[in-house]
Structures are given as C-alpha cells and as structure tokens.
NUMAR-991280 format. One line per 5 residues: number of its first residue (from 1); their letters; for each residue x, y, z of C-alpha. Coordinates in steps of 0.05 Angstrom, whole numbers, plus 5000, padded with zeros to 4 digits. Layout:
BEGIN
NUM	A	X/Y/Z  ... $
END
This chain:
BEGIN
1	MPLPL	4774/5046/5469  4843/5021/5492  4851/5008/5566  4896/5059/5602  4950/5007/5611 $
6	QPLIE	4950/4984/5539  5000/5035/5511  5048/5019/5568  5040/4944/5557  5052/4952/5483 $
11	RVVAR	5115/4992/5495  5143/4939/5542  5126/4883/5493  5150/4921/5432  5217/4944/5460 $
16	GGPST	5232/4888/5509  5261/4818/5505  5200/4780/5478  5197/4822/5415  5271/4813/5401 $
21	LAARW	5265/4739/5410  5205/4736/5364  5245/4771/5310  5299/4719/5317  5249/4662/5314 $
26	RGGAR	5225/4693/5249  5294/4691/5217  5284/4679/5143  5210/4697/5146  5181/4746/5095 $
31	LILAY	5132/4803/5102  5104/4854/5053  5080/4920/5081  5025/4959/5045  5025/5035/5054 $
36	HNVVP	4985/5088/5018  5007/5159/5033  5055/5197/5078  5039/5269/5096  5071/5327/5135 $
41	DDLPP	5060/5324/5210  5026/5392/5211  4974/5373/5158  4904/5378/5188  4864/5312/5188 $
46	CGERS	4829/5305/5121  4808/5254/5069  4803/5181/5089  4847/5187/5149  4868/5114/5154 $
51	LHLPL	4910/5123/5091  4952/5184/5107  5010/5169/5154  5047/5227/5187  5119/5233/5164 $
56	SRFRE	5150/5229/5234  5115/5163/5248  5137/5136/5181  5209/5153/5199  5200/5118/5267 $
61	QLDAL	5174/5056/5231  5234/5055/5184  5281/5061/5243  5246/5004/5277  5250/4959/5216 $
66	ARTHE	5324/4974/5206  5340/4950/5276  5310/4880/5269  5294/4867/5196  5328/4864/5129 $
71	VVGLE	5290/4913/5084  5294/4888/5012  5259/4900/4946  5198/4859/4927  5236/4816/4877 $
76	ALLSD	5291/4800/4928  5238/4782/4980  5209/4730/4934  5276/4695/4925  5297/4640/4972 $
81	GRDAA	5313/4671/5040  5306/4613/5088  5378/4620/5112  5371/4694/5128  5387/4711/5200 $
86	RPRVA	5333/4764/5205  5262/4769/5177  5259/4804/5110  5209/4858/5094  5189/4893/5029 $
91	ITFDD	5157/4962/5029  5101/4976/4979  5054/5035/4966  4988/5035/4930  4959/5093/4889 $
96	AYRGC	5022/5137/4879  4996/5192/4923  5036/5257/4918  5057/5250/4991  5084/5180/4977 $
101	VTLAL	5123/5202/4915  5151/5268/4941  5159/5254/5016  5163/5179/5030  5205/5156/4971 $
106	PELAR	5261/5209/4983  5260/5188/5056  5271/5116/5036  5325/5135/4986  5363/5174/5040 $
111	RQLPA	5364/5110/5081  5382/5067/5021  5318/5027/5029  5281/5001/4967  5206/5005/4955 $
116	TVFVT	5154/4988/4902  5098/5036/4882  5036/5008/4849  5013/5061/4800  4944/5076/4771 $
121	PGLLG	4961/5115/4706  4890/5139/4695  4891/5177/4761  4958/5211/4755  4953/5286/4768 $
126	KDGCW	4883/5281/4798  4868/5329/4855  4840/5272/4896  4806/5204/4896  4733/5192/4912 $
131	WDLLA	4747/5160/4980  4784/5223/5002  4739/5274/4968  4675/5242/4995  4701/5226/5065 $
136	DPHTG	4663/5257/5123  4709/5313/5149  4688/5297/5221  4700/5221/5219  4752/5216/5164 $
141	ALPGG	4713/5161/5129  4654/5148/5084  4593/5116/5117  4592/5041/5102  4528/5043/5061 $
146	ERDHV	4554/5099/5016  4622/5066/5008  4589/5001/4987  4545/5038/4937  4606/5069/4904 $
151	LRTLR	4644/5004/4903  4588/4959/4879  4537/5000/4841  4585/5052/4814  4642/5001/4808 $
156	GDLAA	4691/5045/4845  4694/5094/4787  4719/5164/4806  4677/5203/4756  4614/5164/4773 $
161	ALAWR	4625/5174/4848  4634/5249/4841  4574/5256/4795  4532/5217/4846  4551/5263/4903 $
166	GARTT	4550/5327/4861  4583/5386/4894  4585/5354/4963  4659/5341/4964  4715/5365/5008 $
171	ALPPM	4773/5405/4981  4839/5369/4993  4910/5394/5004  4960/5378/4948  4993/5321/4987 $
176	LGIAS	4927/5282/4982  4927/5287/4907  4956/5234/4861  5027/5249/4835  5034/5276/4765 $
181	EPELD	5073/5240/4711  5132/5289/4718  5133/5275/4793  5133/5201/4779  5191/5212/4730 $
186	VAARL	5232/5244/4786  5216/5187/4834  5237/5136/4782  5308/5163/4785  5314/5150/4860 $
191	PGVRF	5355/5089/4878  5314/5028/4897  5247/5053/4870  5207/5005/4826  5138/5010/4797 $
196	GAHSW	5082/4959/4790  5010/4965/4765  4948/4982/4806  4898/4977/4748  4886/5034/4698 $
201	SHRNL	4834/5075/4736  4824/5041/4803  4755/5012/4789  4730/4952/4829  4757/4894/4787 $
206	AVLDE	4711/4844/4822  4648/4873/4790  4673/4892/4720  4652/4856/4657  4702/4826/4609 $
211	AALAE	4710/4888/4566  4720/4934/4626  4770/4885/4656  4810/4887/4592  4814/4963/4598 $
216	ELAPP	4839/4959/4670  4890/4902/4667  4938/4903/4607  4943/4979/4592  4976/5001/4658 $
221	LAWLR	5031/4949/4652  5044/4970/4579  5042/5044/4599  5093/5034/4654  5140/4992/4612 $
226	ARYEG	5140/5044/4557  5166/5097/4605  5207/5064/4660  5259/5010/4667  5253/4952/4715 $
231	VLPWL	5177/4953/4720  5153/4894/4762  5098/4853/4727  5056/4849/4789  4986/4875/4800 $
236	AFPYG	4960/4903/4867  4884/4896/4870  4847/4963/4878  4811/4962/4945  4838/4892/4954 $
241	LHTPD	4777/4866/4917  4781/4809/4867  4754/4742/4845  4788/4679/4819  4768/4701/4748 $
246	VTARA	4802/4769/4758  4866/4734/4781  4865/4688/4721  4854/4746/4673  4911/4785/4706 $
251	RAAGY	4957/4726/4691  4932/4724/4619  4947/4799/4614  5020/4787/4630  5025/4793/4705 $
256	AGVLR	5070/4745/4742  5026/4750/4803  4978/4792/4845  4980/4824/4913  4925/4831/4965 $
261	IDGGW	4918/4887/5016  4911/4840/5075  4944/4778/5104  5006/4760/5143  5073/4728/5132 $
266	VREAD	5089/4706/5061  5093/4631/5053  5127/4590/4999  5059/4569/4975  5038/4642/4966 $
271	IAAGY	5099/4654/4922  5088/4591/4882  5016/4612/4870  5034/4684/4852  4983/4707/4903 $
276	LPRLN	5016/4749/4957  4989/4774/5024  5009/4841/5052  5004/4873/5120  4966/4938/5113 $
281	VPASI	4996/4995/5154  4940/5043/5177  4956/5115/5193  4929/5106/5263  4978/5052/5284 $
286	TTDRF	5027/5070/5339  5100/5055/5330  5099/5005/5387  5041/4967/5357  5076/4968/5289 $
291	MIKTR	5138/4938/5322  5096/4883/5353  5061/4865/5288  5124/4864/5245  5165/4823/5294 $
296	GLFPL	5118/4763/5295  5104/4763/5369  5030/4753/5355  4993/4726/5294  4979/4779/5241 $
301	R	4908/4798/5223 $
END
C-alpha cells in the first residue's frame, strides 16, 4: 500500500523542475506506449481491470504528453530522431477493443495525434475475451494458477477457455467487447490511425506448433492489407509471450519486426534488430506517476 506521502511526493516530482529537466535530458529519446482499452468514467469496474483506462485519465495523459513530448506515429518514431529537442513517443493499442476504437481513437484524432492499433481479426465483433469474461468480479483478475492454465494448457484460446469454465463467466458491457469490422472501417478513416497485426486469434504463440503458428502469423497481415491502406508490417505479441523461433517465423511471414508489451526506452539496437520494447500503461496508474515514467526521471520497469 502506498505511504500517505507518496501521492504528494509524486505530484511534486511529476510537475516540478526535476521532471522537466529529465525530459530535456531525454531529448531525441524514443518511447512506445502500450494501451489496451479506454472506457467511460462511469463504467463500473469489470473484466480484467488493469486493461480498461477511464477516459478522463486518458485525456490527462495526452495533455501531459503534449506538454513535454513529440507524439509521432510508430514509423516516424523509428526514423532517426537524435536531433529532436524533445523525447518522441508513439501511442499503440493492442486488441482493438470497442472502447479503444470508438472512444480513444476519436479523442486522439481531435488532438491530431497519431496511433497504431494492433488488430486480431479472428476476435472482431466478439462480446469479450477470456481474460475479461473469466476475471473475478471482486478482484478484477483471474487467479494466477487459472490464468497459467489457460495460457499454457489451453494455449490462450478463447473457445477452449470458455468451454473449460462452462457457464461461469461474467457478462460484460459493450465497451469491453472487441470492435466489429464496420467499427474498424470507421476508425480507419480517422487521420493518423494505422493498423498492425496482433495474430489471428490471440493464442499464445510461444506454445503453438508449426501448423498453428502458420495460422496465426501470415493471415492477419494479409487480411489487414486487403482492407486498409498503410498497414504497418509489425506484429505485437499476444500476452507479450514469444520465443526466438516465433520471432524468426514472424519475420519469415513478412513482418518487419515485432513488439513486446514490456521494456523501456527504444534504443538504436532495438530498431536494428526489429525487436521493440514498449511501456505498458495500466489502468490503475495515476497521471502523476505516468508523467514520471514517461519523462525519464527514473529507469523504466
């Protein structure tokens, strides 16, 4: 539990001189943010709560970034930016949640800020994903042992997870569903929005055999390219799980590179390897702590 003084200390650090200086020291540095969903402020807690960020806090984070960072698209971030006066940041979303597509992306477009959404075509239009449907309504998470069972034994497969738990699932509000293809079509017309792949059905790539990997890797990129312009040939790993073999097979399937769900500042070596870290943004993070993390005052974890 945070100490009583911690919020006050974070506010002083986030909004005071040291944070501003840190942002200046980071001039030319690059950071990729990983979001999942954005939901209305009045939505009761539900699903896997760490993924569903209230809209007002998302707006605060965008305002904070605009003051000290240059918000750019993912492709622009990967170009040479060592002479930039301010740190550059790219905004990404995994899963194409309905809240992301219908709330967050229009908010970004109104501010003329670009973003990349990593799409799982096989889940489009689903009422919910297993991690939300199976989450304990009291804790907002799935117990570790059960989560590991779904990820490892059931390979992160939605149908297998729901069959395993039977009827013991939680009904979800529409904003926790995955966007439909028509909703994705509308989002594609917003300025600055680009799509990348997040596998075909969000299975755990690290435990799939060769045939299953083939089903997950090439088809989503082909599906996206057949429908939208400017698709980025990058793959965001489902659950952040992968192996060197998965990375190699993604390259063979036509991807220029892959993205993790963890890590810190993007280095030149990461870009050269096509293996990019991202800073995950949990729904529980305060705006002050977000400011501290994205300004480089302390090492990212």
